[in-house]
N, C-alpha and C positions, 0 to 999 in steps of 0.2 A: 504494500500500500504506500505509494509515494506521497510524502509530505511536502508542503510548500511553506518553507520558513517565513517568507514574506507575508503570506496570507495569515499564518498563525500569529505573527507578530503585529498584525493590524490592530489588535486590541491588547497590546503589550502590558499596559498598566493594569487593566482589569484582570488579565490572566496571571499577572505576577503577584497580586495582592495575597492570594491564598498561600503562596510559597512562604511569605514572610510570617504569616500566622502559623504555618507548620514549623518554621525555624524556631519560633518561640517555644515550641514543645520539646526541642532538642536539649538534652543534658550536655551542655558544652564542657568538654574536658580536653586536656592536651593529649597528644600522641595517639589519636584514634585512627583506626583503619576503617574508612567509611566508603560506602558506595551509594551513588544517586541513581536510582532505577528510572529510566526514561528521562535522561538529562536534556534532551532536545538540543538547542543551540549551544548549551553550556554556560550561558550567561548567568543563570541562577545558581548553577553548580559552583561557579567561581565565587559567588557571594557566600555559599555554604563553606567552601574551602577556606575563605578568608576569615570566617567566623570560628573555625576550629584550629586552635594554635598547634603548630608542630605536628600536624596530622597528614596522613596520606589518603587522598580522596580520588576515587575513580568514578567517572561519569559513564554510564552504560546506556546505549540506545540502539534500536534496531534500524533507524532511518539513516541511510547514507547522506541524504539531502540535509538533514539536521546536523549530522556529525561533521559535515564539511564546514559548518560555521564555528565549530568548537576550537579551531586552530588559534583564533585570536585570544581565547580565554585560558588555554593550557599554560601551565607554569610548573616549576619544580614543586612536587607534592600534589599536583593535580594533573591527571591524564584522562583521556577519553578513549573508549573503544566500542566497537559494534558487538551487540549480543542480545539475546532474548532474556528479558528480565525474569521470566518464569523458569528459566533454567539456571538461575544464579547458583554458583557453588562457592566453596571456600568458607572461611569464617571471618566475621566482621564485627567490629565494635558498634557500628551504626549503619543501619540500612534505612535509607530515606527514599521516599518516592512522592513526587508532586504531580498529580494529574496524569498518571500513566497506567496504574494497575487495572483501570477499567477496560483496557484493551486486551487483557488476559482473561481467559475463561476460568471457571470453577474456582472461585475464591475460597471455597471450603477446603480445597487442597492447597491452593497457592499460599495462603496466609501461614498455615503450619509449616510449609516448606521454607518460606522466608524466615520465619521465626527460628527454625532449626539451623539456619546459617549464621546465627548470632553466637559470638563468644560469650562466656559467662559475664554477666552485668551489661551485656550489649543491649542496644535499644533499636526497636522498630518504630518508625514514624512515617505515617502515610496520610496523604490527602487524595481523595478520588471524587470526581464529579458525581453527584447523585441526583441529577436533574432530569432523569429519564421519564418522569411522569409529567413533565411540563408540557404546555400546549405546543411548543415548538417541536419537541421530540415526538410527541404523539401524532402531530400533523405529518411528520416525515413518514411514519408507519402508515398513516391513512393514505398518503399519496402513493406509497410503495405498493399498495393493494389495488390501485387503479390501473385500468388499461391505458396504454400499452406497457406501463412500467412493470406490472406484475409479471408479464411474460419475459421482459428483458432481464428482470431480476430472478426469474425462475422461482417465484414465490418466496424468495429470501427477503428477510428484513432483520435488522440487527436487534438482538435482545441484550439489554445491558446486564452484565454479570454482577453488578453492584448489589450488595446485600443490605438488609435493614441494619441500622446501627447496633441493635441489640445482638444481632448475629455475629458481628465482629467482636463484641465483648465476650460472647460465649466461646468463640473460637480461641481467643487469647486466654480465657480462663482454662480451657481444656489443655492448653500448653503450659499451664502452671506459671503464667506470666505474672509479673509484679507491676504495680503502679499502672494498672489498666485505665486508660482514658479514651472515651469514645464520645463524639458529639457531632451534630450536624449544624452547619451555619449557612444562612442565606445571605448572598451578596446582592445588594440592591442596585443592579446596573441600570443606568439610564442611557439609552441609545438614541441615535438621531431619529430613526424611523424603522419600519419593518425591513427595509433593505439592509440595514445594518445588522439586524437579527440574523437574516439569511447569510450575510457575509461572515458573521461570527461562527455559525454552525457549518459553513462551507469549509472552514479551516480545521474542523475536527470531525464531528459525528457524520457528516455527509461524505467523507472521503471513501469509505468502503462502498457506498452507493455509487459514487462516481466511477469507481473501478469497474463496476458491473453494468452500468447503464449504457455505455457506448454512445451511439448517436442520439439517444433519448435524454442525455444529461441536461441539456439546456431547457428542454420542455419540462423536465422534472422540476428544475429550479423555478421555472416560470409558474407552474401550478402551485408550488409551495409558497411562492410570494403572494399569489392571488388569495389563497386560503388564509394564510397568516395575516394578510392585509385586512381581511374582513374582521378579524378578532383583535388586531393590533393597529387600529387606524390612528391617523394623526401623527404629530411630532412634538416632543419626543415620545418614546415609548418606554414603559417600565418593563425591565427584563430581569426578574428575580432568578437567581441561580443558586441552587442548593449544592453544598459540598460536604462530604463526610470526612472527618478526621479521626484517626486513632493512633495511639501510642502505647507502648508497653516495654518493659525491660525483662530480660532473662535473669534468673537468680544468679547470684555470685557463685 
């Protein structure tokens, strides 16, 4: 699934805000071995590395387009490489992920796997979008079920793997985690109009649809704009965005 860094960065400030909230959950200590799962362009990973004194930080991402941008942020103690976050191995003092785990399936297996990659006293800190019940995301599924898109997609539509917040707490409890913290936060974005909403989701959730739609891509976006325009008229528009945070530590 090819990512477009420029499209993703179109709403840079809004997309970055949750990262800084996530960073507030991190137990900052020196000499950590840390990995940022889904590092994207690496800009926020650089902020992470700068916040962790005398630590070794790895940014991991599956997108070559995103990783191409990381060159300007690499430095001694911070490197980047391509890889599947769901296949993380090794042992880490900090595993952090901002807006990336929702691209991986089966969180019931993924979260225990990641927690198992922690060293004693290590920390897992995660933020995932949990906006899949919003009108924008539900409209995507509605359009995906229309003709001719349903045929082009072969009946496929994306089901978000993100779990209810209590499920993450339960998973971490089952791992005998300490200092479990799980919560959901709504970010009250105000965008110029419905076109801006479509631009926002074009940089993220619509990407796997675009991969499959071929010649129908433009008409799919047009239909999406029309339907969303009826429920989000005028300018500006209020676009509330839910995100789930969780953090826990492994016993010493």
